Backbone as numpy.savetxt, mean C-alpha at the origin, in Angstrom:
# Nx Ny Nz CAx CAy CAz Cx Cy Cz
-11.34 -6.51 -17.57 -12.66 -7.08 -17.22 -12.43 -8.36 -16.41
-13.40 -8.76 -15.58 -13.21 -9.99 -14.80 -13.18 -11.21 -15.70
-12.38 -12.19 -15.30 -12.29 -13.45 -16.01 -12.71 -14.57 -15.06
-12.84 -15.76 -15.58 -13.31 -16.88 -14.77 -12.44 -17.10 -13.55
-11.12 -16.97 -13.72 -10.21 -17.22 -12.60 -9.39 -15.99 -12.22
-9.86 -14.82 -12.63 -9.12 -13.60 -12.34 -10.10 -12.46 -12.08
-10.07 -11.94 -10.88 -10.97 -10.85 -10.52 -10.36 -9.50 -10.83
-11.05 -8.45 -10.41 -10.59 -7.08 -10.64 -9.77 -6.60 -9.45
-9.20 -5.43 -9.63 -8.17 -4.97 -8.70 -8.71 -4.55 -7.34
-8.12 -5.10 -6.31 -8.30 -4.62 -4.94 -7.19 -5.23 -4.10
-6.51 -4.39 -3.35 -5.37 -4.84 -2.54 -5.63 -4.45 -1.10
-5.62 -5.43 -0.22 -5.79 -5.18 1.21 -4.42 -5.18 1.87
-4.14 -4.14 2.64 -2.88 -4.05 3.37 -3.20 -4.01 4.86
-2.69 -4.99 5.56 -3.00 -5.12 6.99 -1.71 -4.91 7.79
-1.77 -4.03 8.77 -0.62 -3.80 9.63 -1.11 -3.35 11.01
-0.58 -3.97 12.02 -0.86 -3.58 13.41 -2.36 -3.41 13.70
-3.16 -4.32 13.17 -4.59 -4.29 13.44 -5.38 -3.35 12.56
-4.70 -2.61 11.70 -5.38 -1.69 10.78 -5.49 -2.33 9.41
-6.59 -2.07 8.70 -6.81 -2.65 7.39 -7.08 -1.54 6.38
-6.19 -1.41 5.40 -6.31 -0.41 4.35 -6.62 -1.12 3.04
-7.53 -0.55 2.26 -7.91 -1.13 0.98 -7.49 -0.16 -0.12
-6.72 -0.67 -1.08 -6.30 0.14 -2.22 -7.06 -0.32 -3.45
-7.97 0.52 -3.92 -8.91 0.23 -4.99 -9.92 -0.83 -4.55
-11.03 -0.88 -5.26 -12.08 -1.84 -4.92 -12.92 -2.12 -6.15
-12.40 -2.94 -7.03 -13.13 -3.29 -8.24 -14.35 -4.15 -7.93
-15.18 -4.33 -8.93 -16.36 -5.17 -8.82 -15.97 -6.56 -8.28
-16.73 -7.05 -7.31 -16.47 -8.37 -6.75 -15.55 -8.38 -5.55
-15.12 -7.19 -5.10 -14.17 -7.13 -3.98 -14.72 -7.82 -2.74
-15.95 -7.50 -2.36 -16.45 -8.06 -1.10 -16.69 -9.57 -1.22
-17.00 -10.05 -2.41 -17.17 -11.49 -2.55 -15.82 -12.19 -2.38
-14.77 -11.62 -2.93 -13.45 -12.20 -2.74 -13.06 -12.22 -1.26
-13.55 -11.25 -0.50 -13.24 -11.22 0.93 -13.77 -12.47 1.63
-14.83 -13.05 1.10 -15.39 -14.23 1.77 -14.46 -15.44 1.67
-13.46 -15.38 0.79 -12.47 -16.45 0.67 -11.25 -16.20 1.56
-11.31 -15.14 2.36 -10.20 -14.78 3.23 -10.73 -14.59 4.65
-9.84 -14.18 5.54 -10.30 -13.82 6.89 -10.44 -12.31 7.04
-10.64 -11.62 5.91 -10.85 -10.17 5.92 -12.34 -9.88 5.91
-12.78 -9.03 6.81 -14.20 -8.65 6.89 -14.37 -7.21 6.43
-15.46 -6.92 5.71 -15.73 -5.52 5.36 -15.77 -4.61 6.59
-16.17 -5.16 7.70 -16.27 -4.35 8.92 -14.91 -3.91 9.45
-13.86 -4.58 9.01 -12.52 -4.27 9.51 -11.81 -3.22 8.67
-12.38 -2.87 7.51 -11.72 -1.90 6.64 -11.77 -0.52 7.28
-10.60 0.09 7.47 -10.53 1.42 8.08 -10.54 2.52 7.03
-9.80 2.31 5.93 -9.60 3.36 4.93 -9.55 2.73 3.54
-10.11 3.45 2.55 -10.02 3.02 1.15 -9.31 4.12 0.36
-8.30 3.71 -0.40 -7.57 4.63 -1.27 -7.86 4.25 -2.73
-8.36 5.19 -3.50 -8.71 4.96 -4.90 -7.63 5.56 -5.79
-7.13 4.79 -6.77 -6.10 5.33 -7.65 -6.70 6.19 -8.75
-7.83 5.76 -9.34 -8.44 6.53 -10.42 -9.84 5.98 -10.68
-10.60 6.74 -11.47 -12.01 6.40 -11.65 -12.28 5.71 -12.98
-11.68 4.55 -13.13 -12.11 3.57 -14.13 -12.80 2.45 -13.36
-13.89 1.94 -13.94 -14.78 1.06 -13.20 -14.12 -0.14 -12.55
-13.08 -0.69 -13.19 -12.46 -1.89 -12.64 -11.67 -1.61 -11.37
-11.62 -0.34 -10.95 -10.87 0.01 -9.75 -11.76 0.55 -8.62
-13.03 0.83 -8.90 -13.83 1.42 -7.81 -15.28 0.96 -7.74
-15.79 0.23 -8.74 -17.22 -0.08 -8.74 -17.63 -1.10 -7.69
-16.69 -1.69 -6.98 -17.04 -2.57 -5.88 -17.28 -1.84 -4.57
-16.95 -0.55 -4.54 -17.03 0.20 -3.28 -18.48 0.44 -2.83
-19.43 0.83 -3.70 -20.80 1.04 -3.22 -21.39 -0.19 -2.55
-21.23 -1.36 -3.16 -21.74 -2.58 -2.54 -21.07 -2.90 -1.22
-19.77 -2.64 -1.16 -19.02 -2.86 0.08 -19.54 -1.98 1.20
-19.80 -0.71 0.86 -20.32 0.23 1.85 -21.71 -0.17 2.31
-22.55 -0.62 1.37 -23.90 -1.04 1.74 -23.88 -2.26 2.65
-22.95 -3.17 2.41 -22.81 -4.33 3.29 -22.39 -3.90 4.69
-21.47 -2.95 4.76 -21.05 -2.43 6.07 -22.24 -1.89 6.85
-23.12 -1.15 6.15 -24.29 -0.58 6.81 -25.27 -1.68 7.23
-25.46 -2.67 6.35 -26.36 -3.78 6.66 -25.89 -4.56 7.88
-24.56 -4.58 8.08 -23.98 -5.28 9.22 -23.86 -4.39 10.45
-24.54 -3.22 10.38 -24.63 -2.29 11.53 -23.28 -1.70 11.93
-22.48 -1.40 10.95 -21.23 -0.71 11.25 -21.54 0.64 11.88
-20.71 1.02 12.86 -20.90 2.30 13.52 -19.69 3.23 13.36
-18.48 2.67 13.32 -17.31 3.54 13.23 -17.14 4.09 11.81
-16.52 5.25 11.71 -16.43 5.94 10.45 -15.48 5.23 9.48
-15.67 5.52 8.21 -14.83 5.00 7.13 -14.25 6.18 6.39
-12.95 6.12 6.10 -12.29 7.16 5.32 -12.10 6.67 3.89
-12.34 7.55 2.92 -12.09 7.25 1.51 -11.29 8.40 0.92
-10.13 8.07 0.33 -9.28 9.06 -0.32 -9.15 8.71 -1.80
-8.92 9.72 -2.60 -8.70 9.48 -4.02 -8.32 10.77 -4.73
-8.13 10.71 -6.04 -7.74 11.91 -6.81 -8.85 12.94 -6.84
-8.53 14.09 -7.42 -9.49 15.18 -7.51 -10.82 14.69 -8.07
-11.90 15.04 -7.41 -13.24 14.61 -7.82 -13.78 13.44 -7.04
-12.97 12.88 -6.15 -13.40 11.71 -5.38 -14.61 12.02 -4.50
-14.57 13.15 -3.82 -15.67 13.49 -2.91 -16.99 13.58 -3.68
-16.96 14.23 -4.84 -18.18 14.39 -5.63 -18.67 13.04 -6.18
-17.77 12.28 -6.75 -18.16 11.02 -7.41 -18.67 10.00 -6.39
-17.93 9.80 -5.30 -18.33 8.79 -4.32 -19.62 9.22 -3.61
-19.76 10.50 -3.32 -20.99 10.98 -2.68 -22.20 10.70 -3.54
-22.07 10.90 -4.85 -23.20 10.63 -5.75 -23.52 9.15 -5.80
-22.49 8.31 -5.83 -22.72 6.87 -5.84 -23.49 6.43 -4.60
-23.17 7.03 -3.47 -23.75 6.60 -2.21 -25.10 7.26 -1.92
-25.57 8.10 -2.85 -26.90 8.71 -2.69 -28.01 7.75 -3.05
-27.67 6.66 -3.76 -28.69 5.69 -4.15 -29.34 5.13 -2.88
-30.63 5.29 -2.69 -31.26 4.96 -1.40 -31.56 3.47 -1.24
-30.52 2.67 -1.26 -30.73 1.24 -1.03 -30.75 0.94 0.46
-29.78 1.45 1.16 -29.73 1.34 2.62 -29.48 2.72 3.20
-30.02 2.94 4.38 -29.68 4.15 5.12 -28.36 3.89 5.83
-27.36 4.71 5.53 -26.05 4.50 6.16 -26.15 4.76 7.65
-25.56 3.86 8.42 -25.60 3.96 9.87 -24.27 4.42 10.45
-23.36 4.85 9.57 -22.05 5.29 10.03 -21.59 6.43 9.13
-20.61 7.19 9.60 -20.10 8.34 8.85 -19.04 7.89 7.86
-19.06 8.52 6.69 -18.02 8.31 5.68 -17.34 9.65 5.43
-16.05 9.69 5.65 -15.25 10.89 5.41 -14.54 10.71 4.06
-14.77 11.63 3.15 -14.19 11.52 1.80 -13.30 12.72 1.57
-12.09 12.46 1.07 -11.13 13.56 0.87 -10.43 13.42 -0.48
-10.45 14.50 -1.25 -9.68 14.56 -2.48 -8.21 14.76 -2.15
-7.36 14.14 -2.94 -5.92 14.33 -2.80 -5.36 14.88 -4.10
-4.36 15.73 -3.97 -3.59 16.17 -5.12 -2.26 15.42 -5.10
-1.71 15.10 -6.27 -0.42 14.42 -6.29 0.61 15.18 -5.45
1.32 14.45 -4.61 2.27 15.07 -3.70 1.73 15.23 -2.29
0.41 15.17 -2.12 -0.17 15.24 -0.77 0.27 14.03 0.06
0.26 14.20 1.37 0.57 13.11 2.29 -0.56 12.95 3.29
-0.85 11.73 3.64 -1.81 11.42 4.70 -0.98 10.95 5.89
-0.96 11.76 6.94 -0.10 11.48 8.09 -0.85 10.62 9.11
-0.21 9.53 9.52 -0.74 8.68 10.57 0.25 8.66 11.74
-0.09 7.93 12.79 0.74 7.97 14.00 2.15 7.47 13.76
2.31 6.34 13.07 3.64 5.78 12.89 3.96 5.46 11.43
3.20 6.06 10.52 3.50 5.92 9.09 2.81 7.05 8.35
3.12 7.17 7.08 2.44 8.14 6.24 2.17 7.53 4.87
1.12 8.04 4.23 0.82 7.66 2.85 1.30 8.79 1.96
2.28 8.48 1.10 2.80 9.46 0.16 2.15 9.22 -1.20
2.08 10.25 -2.01 1.39 10.14 -3.29 2.20 10.79 -4.41
1.92 10.36 -5.62 2.41 11.04 -6.81 1.40 10.79 -7.92
1.51 11.55 -9.00 0.56 11.37 -10.09 0.99 10.21 -10.99
0.01 9.55 -11.57 0.28 8.49 -12.52 0.25 9.08 -13.93
0.74 8.30 -14.90 0.72 8.71 -16.29 -0.27 7.81 -17.03
-1.54 8.06 -16.80 -2.62 7.31 -17.42 -3.41 8.31 -18.26
-4.52 7.91 -18.86 -5.27 8.90 -19.63 -6.47 9.42 -18.87
-6.47 9.24 -17.57 -7.41 9.91 -16.68 -6.63 10.24 -15.41
-6.96 11.32 -14.71 -6.18 11.68 -13.52 -6.12 10.53 -12.52
-4.93 10.27 -12.01 -4.76 9.16 -11.07 -3.65 9.43 -10.08
-3.65 8.65 -9.02 -2.67 8.80 -7.95 -2.09 7.43 -7.61
-0.77 7.38 -7.48 -0.07 6.21 -6.96 0.23 6.46 -5.49
0.27 5.38 -4.72 0.42 5.50 -3.27 1.63 4.74 -2.75
2.23 5.29 -1.71 3.31 4.59 -1.00 3.02 4.67 0.49
2.92 3.51 1.14 2.84 3.48 2.59 4.27 3.42 3.11
4.66 4.43 3.88 6.03 4.55 4.37 6.01 4.60 5.89
6.53 3.57 6.52 6.57 3.54 7.98 7.68 4.44 8.51
7.47 4.99 9.70 8.51 5.78 10.35 9.70 4.90 10.72
10.85 5.54 10.88 12.01 4.80 11.37 11.72 4.19 12.73
12.30 3.03 12.95 12.18 2.37 14.26 13.44 2.65 15.08
13.31 2.62 16.42 14.50 2.80 17.25 15.54 1.73 16.93
16.78 2.06 17.16 17.85 1.10 16.95 17.78 -0.05 17.94
18.59 -1.06 17.69 18.63 -2.23 18.57 19.17 -1.85 19.94
18.51 -2.35 20.98 18.91 -2.07 22.36 19.94 -3.11 22.82
21.01 -2.64 23.44 22.08 -3.52 23.91 22.11 -3.53 25.44
21.47 -4.53 26.06 21.42 -4.55 27.53 22.79 -4.64 28.18
23.76 -5.29 27.52 25.10 -5.39 28.11 25.72 -4.01 28.29
25.53 -3.14 27.30 26.05 -1.78 27.42 25.37 -1.04 28.56
24.05 -1.27 28.70 23.32 -0.61 29.78 23.85 -1.05 31.14
24.11 -2.36 31.30 24.64 -2.86 32.57 26.01 -2.29 32.87
26.83 -2.18 31.82 28.16 -1.61 32.01 28.10 -0.17 32.53
27.04 0.53 32.16 26.87 1.91 32.60 26.15 2.00 33.94
25.83 0.83 34.54 25.21 0.80 35.86 23.70 0.86 35.86
23.09 0.51 34.74 21.63 0.54 34.67 21.10 -0.88 34.83
20.26 -1.08 35.81 19.68 -2.39 36.05 18.40 -2.56 35.22
18.09 -3.82 34.86 16.85 -4.06 34.11 15.63 -3.49 34.84
14.74 -2.89 34.09 13.55 -2.31 34.69 13.03 -1.15 33.86
12.34 -0.21 34.50 11.71 0.91 33.78 12.70 1.74 32.97
13.94 1.86 33.45 14.92 2.67 32.73 15.23 2.06 31.36
15.21 0.73 31.28 15.43 0.08 29.99 14.35 0.52 28.99
13.11 0.49 29.45 12.00 0.87 28.58 12.11 2.32 28.14
12.49 3.17 29.08 12.61 4.59 28.77 13.68 4.83 27.70
14.81 4.15 27.84 15.88 4.30 26.86 15.43 3.80 25.48
14.70 2.68 25.46 14.22 2.13 24.19 13.18 3.03 23.53
12.55 3.88 24.33 11.60 4.85 23.79 12.29 6.11 23.29
13.64 6.13 23.41 14.40 7.29 22.94 14.54 8.39 23.96
14.34 8.08 25.25 14.42 9.08 26.31 15.64 8.82 27.18
16.22 9.89 27.68 17.38 9.76 28.56 16.94 9.36 29.97
17.87 8.81 30.73 17.60 8.43 32.12 18.70 9.00 33.00
18.37 9.18 34.26 19.34 9.70 35.23 19.65 8.63 36.28
20.95 8.39 36.53 21.37 7.42 37.53 21.37 8.07 38.91
21.50 7.24 39.91 21.48 7.73 41.29 22.60 8.72 41.58
23.70 8.61 40.85 24.82 9.53 41.06 24.68 10.82 40.25
23.54 10.97 39.58 23.29 12.18 38.80 23.74 12.10 37.36
24.38 11.00 36.96 24.84 10.85 35.59 23.65 10.65 34.65
23.68 11.33 33.51 22.63 11.22 32.50 23.09 10.26 31.41
22.28 9.26 31.14 22.57 8.30 30.08 21.62 8.56 28.91
22.22 8.77 27.73 21.43 9.04 26.53 21.14 7.73 25.78
20.01 7.65 25.05 19.67 6.42 24.33 20.77 5.93 23.39
21.46 6.86 22.71 22.47 6.44 21.74 23.66 5.74 22.39
23.79 5.84 23.72 24.88 5.16 24.40 24.63 3.65 24.55
23.37 3.25 24.42 23.04 1.84 24.63 22.24 1.25 23.45
22.11 2.03 22.40 21.30 1.56 21.26 22.04 1.78 19.95
21.73 0.93 18.98 22.28 1.09 17.64 21.57 2.19 16.89
21.97 2.42 15.64 21.34 3.47 14.83 19.89 3.12 14.50
19.07 4.13 14.19 17.67 3.87 13.84 17.57 2.90 12.67
16.50 2.10 12.68 16.28 1.11 11.63 15.10 1.54 10.77
15.18 1.31 9.47 14.09 1.75 8.59 12.81 0.96 8.83
11.68 1.60 8.59 10.41 0.89 8.56 10.23 0.28 7.19
9.01 -0.19 6.91 8.71 -0.81 5.63 8.11 0.21 4.66
8.25 -0.10 3.38 7.69 0.77 2.35 7.02 -0.10 1.28
5.74 0.17 1.04 4.96 -0.57 0.05 4.36 0.43 -0.93
4.55 0.20 -2.22 4.12 1.14 -3.26 3.15 0.44 -4.21
2.06 1.13 -4.53 1.07 0.62 -5.48 0.81 1.71 -6.51
0.99 1.37 -7.80 0.89 2.40 -8.83 -0.49 2.60 -9.40
-1.36 1.59 -9.35 -2.57 1.67 -10.15 -2.19 1.59 -11.62
-3.04 2.11 -12.51 -2.78 2.05 -13.95 -1.88 3.20 -14.35
-0.78 2.89 -15.03 0.14 3.96 -15.40 1.13 3.51 -16.46
1.58 4.45 -17.26 2.79 4.24 -18.03 3.98 4.34 -17.07
5.12 3.82 -17.43 6.29 4.03 -16.57 6.63 5.51 -16.55
7.07 6.02 -15.40 7.37 7.45 -15.31 8.43 7.70 -14.26
9.10 8.82 -14.39 10.12 9.21 -13.41 9.48 9.45 -12.04
8.27 9.97 -12.01 7.61 10.24 -10.73 7.29 8.94 -10.00
6.85 7.92 -10.75 6.61 6.62 -10.13 7.92 6.04 -9.62
8.97 6.18 -10.41 10.28 5.67 -10.01 10.73 6.30 -8.70
10.59 7.62 -8.59 11.00 8.31 -7.37 10.17 7.85 -6.18
8.87 7.67 -6.37 8.01 7.21 -5.28 8.44 5.82 -4.81
8.90 4.99 -5.75 9.22 3.59 -5.45 10.63 3.39 -4.89
11.45 4.42 -4.84 12.84 4.28 -4.43 12.96 3.50 -3.11
13.71 2.39 -3.16 14.01 1.63 -1.96 12.84 0.89 -1.35
11.75 0.72 -2.09 10.56 0.06 -1.53 10.83 -1.41 -1.24
10.23 -1.91 -0.20 10.27 -3.35 0.08 9.41 -4.11 -0.93
8.31 -3.48 -1.34 7.39 -4.11 -2.28 6.84 -3.06 -3.23
6.98 -3.31 -4.53 6.40 -2.45 -5.56 5.35 -3.26 -6.32
4.11 -2.78 -6.31 3.02 -3.39 -7.07 2.77 -2.48 -8.27
3.12 -2.96 -9.46 3.17 -2.09 -10.64 2.33 -2.66 -11.77
1.70 -1.78 -12.49 0.97 -2.09 -13.72 1.87 -2.91 -14.65
1.38 -4.08 -15.08 2.08 -4.91 -16.05 1.07 -5.47 -17.04
0.40 -4.58 -17.77 -0.74 -4.96 -18.58 -0.37 -5.78 -19.81
0.78 -5.45 -20.42 1.12 -6.06 -21.71 2.49 -6.73 -21.70
2.69 -7.63 -22.66 3.99 -8.23 -22.89 4.95 -7.17 -23.41
6.24 -7.50 -23.33 7.26 -6.50 -23.66 7.27 -6.04 -25.09
6.70 -6.79 -26.03 6.73 -6.40 -27.43 5.54 -5.53 -27.84
4.74 -5.11 -26.86 3.56 -4.29 -27.17 3.69 -2.89 -26.56
4.89 -2.30 -26.72 5.13 -0.97 -26.16 4.16 0.06 -26.71
3.90 0.00 -28.00 3.01 0.99 -28.61 1.59 0.89 -28.06
1.12 -0.33 -27.88 -0.23 -0.52 -27.36 -0.31 -0.08 -25.90
0.75 -0.35 -25.16 0.79 0.09 -23.76 0.79 1.61 -23.68
1.59 2.24 -24.51 1.66 3.70 -24.53 0.32 4.30 -24.89
-0.33 3.74 -25.88 -1.62 4.26 -26.33 -2.69 4.11 -25.24
-2.65 3.00 -24.51 -3.66 2.75 -23.49 -3.35 3.30 -22.12
-2.17 3.92 -21.97 -1.82 4.48 -20.66 -1.39 3.44 -19.67
-0.75 2.38 -20.17 -0.32 1.28 -19.30 1.17 1.00 -19.47
1.65 -0.01 -18.77 3.05 -0.43 -18.83 3.15 -1.86 -19.34
4.26 -2.16 -20.01 4.57 -3.55 -20.28 5.26 -4.13 -19.06
5.38 -5.45 -19.03 6.07 -6.07 -17.89 7.54 -5.67 -17.87
8.11 -5.41 -19.04 9.51 -4.97 -19.09 9.64 -3.56 -18.53
8.66 -2.70 -18.84 8.66 -1.35 -18.27 8.67 -1.42 -16.74
7.79 -2.23 -16.19 7.67 -2.35 -14.73 8.97 -2.88 -14.13
9.58 -3.86 -14.79 10.82 -4.44 -14.28 11.95 -3.42 -14.30
11.99 -2.58 -15.33 13.01 -1.54 -15.40 12.84 -0.54 -14.26
11.60 -0.18 -13.96 11.33 0.72 -12.83 11.81 0.08 -11.53
11.47 -1.19 -11.32 11.87 -1.89 -10.10 13.38 -1.95 -9.97
14.05 -2.20 -11.07 15.51 -2.30 -11.06 16.15 -0.96 -10.72
15.70 0.09 -11.41 16.31 1.40 -11.18 15.96 1.95 -9.81
14.77 1.64 -9.31 14.35 2.12 -7.99 14.95 1.28 -6.86
15.61 0.18 -7.21 16.26 -0.70 -6.23 15.28 -1.19 -5.17
14.14 -1.69 -5.64 13.15 -2.24 -4.71 13.55 -3.68 -4.37
12.92 -4.22 -3.34 13.20 -5.60 -2.93 12.43 -6.61 -3.76
11.16 -6.30 -4.03 10.30 -7.26 -4.72 9.32 -6.51 -5.61
9.09 -7.07 -6.81 8.12 -6.52 -7.75 6.97 -7.50 -7.94
5.75 -7.00 -7.77 4.56 -7.78 -8.08 3.84 -7.07 -9.22
3.69 -7.78 -10.32 3.01 -7.25 -11.50 1.51 -7.48 -11.37
0.74 -6.53 -11.83 -0.71 -6.66 -11.71 -1.39 -6.07 -12.95
-2.71 -6.27 -13.05 -3.52 -5.69 -14.12 -3.20 -6.25 -15.51
-3.01 -7.56 -15.66 -2.73 -8.12 -16.99 -3.94 -8.02 -17.91
-3.69 -7.81 -19.17 -4.76 -7.78 -20.16 -5.47 -9.13 -20.21
-6.79 -9.14 -20.43 -7.53 -10.41 -20.54 -7.06 -11.29 -21.69
-6.27 -10.74 -22.61 -5.78 -11.56 -23.73 -4.81 -12.64 -23.25
-4.28 -12.47 -22.02 -3.30 -13.43 -21.51 -3.96 -14.34 -20.47
-4.18 -15.58 -20.84 -4.71 -16.54 -19.87 -3.59 -17.18 -19.05
-2.41 -17.28 -19.65 -1.23 -17.82 -18.98 -0.21 -16.69 -18.84
0.14 -16.39 -17.61 1.02 -15.24 -17.36 2.49 -15.64 -17.19
2.80 -16.90 -17.35 4.16 -17.36 -17.07 5.19 -16.73 -18.00
4.87 -16.57 -19.28 5.82 -15.96 -20.21 6.06 -14.50 -19.87
5.00 -13.80 -19.50 5.15 -12.39 -19.13 6.00 -12.26 -17.86
5.78 -13.16 -16.93 6.55 -13.15 -15.69 8.05 -13.36 -15.98
8.35 -14.27 -16.90 9.75 -14.55 -17.27 10.39 -13.33 -17.93
9.61 -12.61 -18.73 10.15 -11.40 -19.36 10.59 -10.39 -18.30
9.77 -10.24 -17.27 10.13 -9.31 -16.19 11.35 -9.82 -15.42
11.39 -11.12 -15.16 12.48 -11.69 -14.37 13.83 -11.60 -15.07
13.84 -11.53 -16.40 15.09 -11.34 -17.13 15.73 -9.99 -16.80
14.90 -9.04 -16.42 15.39 -7.70 -16.08 15.51 -7.54 -14.57
14.50 -8.00 -13.86 14.47 -7.89 -12.39 14.06 -9.25 -11.83
15.02 -10.06 -11.38 14.74 -11.45 -11.02 13.64 -11.65 -9.97
13.56 -10.76 -9.01 12.56 -10.95 -7.95 11.22 -10.35 -8.35
10.70 -10.86 -9.48 9.41 -10.41 -10.01 8.43 -11.57 -10.03
7.18 -11.26 -9.78 6.13 -12.27 -9.85 4.84 -11.60 -10.27
3.93 -12.38 -10.87 2.62 -11.83 -11.22 1.65 -12.08 -10.07
0.84 -11.08 -9.76 -0.20 -11.24 -8.74 -1.20 -12.30 -9.15
-1.68 -13.03 -8.19 -2.78 -13.98 -8.38 -3.88 -13.64 -7.40
-5.11 -13.96 -7.75 -6.21 -13.72 -6.82 -5.94 -14.40 -5.49
-6.16 -13.66 -4.41 -6.02 -14.14 -3.04 -4.57 -14.38 -2.63
-3.62 -13.93 -3.44 -2.21 -14.02 -3.05 -1.96 -13.23 -1.77
-1.16 -13.80 -0.88 -0.77 -13.10 0.34 0.74 -12.95 0.36
1.21 -11.77 0.73 2.64 -11.48 0.80 2.93 -10.85 2.16
3.89 -11.42 2.86 4.33 -10.87 4.14 5.53 -9.98 3.88
5.42 -8.72 4.25 6.53 -7.79 4.12 7.21 -7.70 5.48
8.39 -8.30 5.55 9.09 -8.43 6.82 9.79 -7.12 7.18
9.91 -6.88 8.48 10.72 -5.76 8.96 12.18 -6.08 8.76
12.94 -5.07 8.35 14.38 -5.25 8.24 14.98 -5.37 9.64
15.95 -6.26 9.77 16.58 -6.44 11.09 17.56 -5.31 11.36
């Protein structure tokens, strides 16, 4: 439930001018007013599961978009039943929608393919059907070495660009130069994983393998394993063990129980297992850097 200094779950992921929203609990659009994020900029919403603290902010957000005369379409994805549930929510005749909303149910394992990345999914281990998401960028071309290109007789210009795009070029003498002759090996893109509410599971671990950032349920302290199991959640130690075994770069814990007003002890418990752990705070911003 919302607290005086802690809102409900919503994560905005911004990359290359695109804005993706993962969950949208009550108060999401109000929190946006404390940032430079506008409801009009949201391209896609991904819902992990249908508990109110993860989706009840979406109807108001959509109504604000319509009130602001949004015209471009909005995509909403979520687990089985999303199309039915969201459509019913949006039938309330408060505003006439002035833009199209595309709603699609996903099954665990489905992928949403984009131009230079994909959204991968797996099922969560909660007590209602849910989906965890991973944004996985495509590999990037390797580093370009202009000195090697010059040695092969290629002058700076359009041929450089063509080689960096992964295309071969032909020299005036008829010689064909392949990209791998002047470029290093492909470089990985970024990977960001968000679990939503879940017990620790092998499927979540596999989804998180090698992630730059893992955002994982950390509802309870480490000594409340039974309560976490009963409620379909993870302890902070559970999340840290997943991060460690999955060899992620950074773990951000989220969804703490309202019983904890001070999260520092829980954060330390996670750090004892996985040092690069931190608890999410409202309006926290994290830059996920490209690997060199």
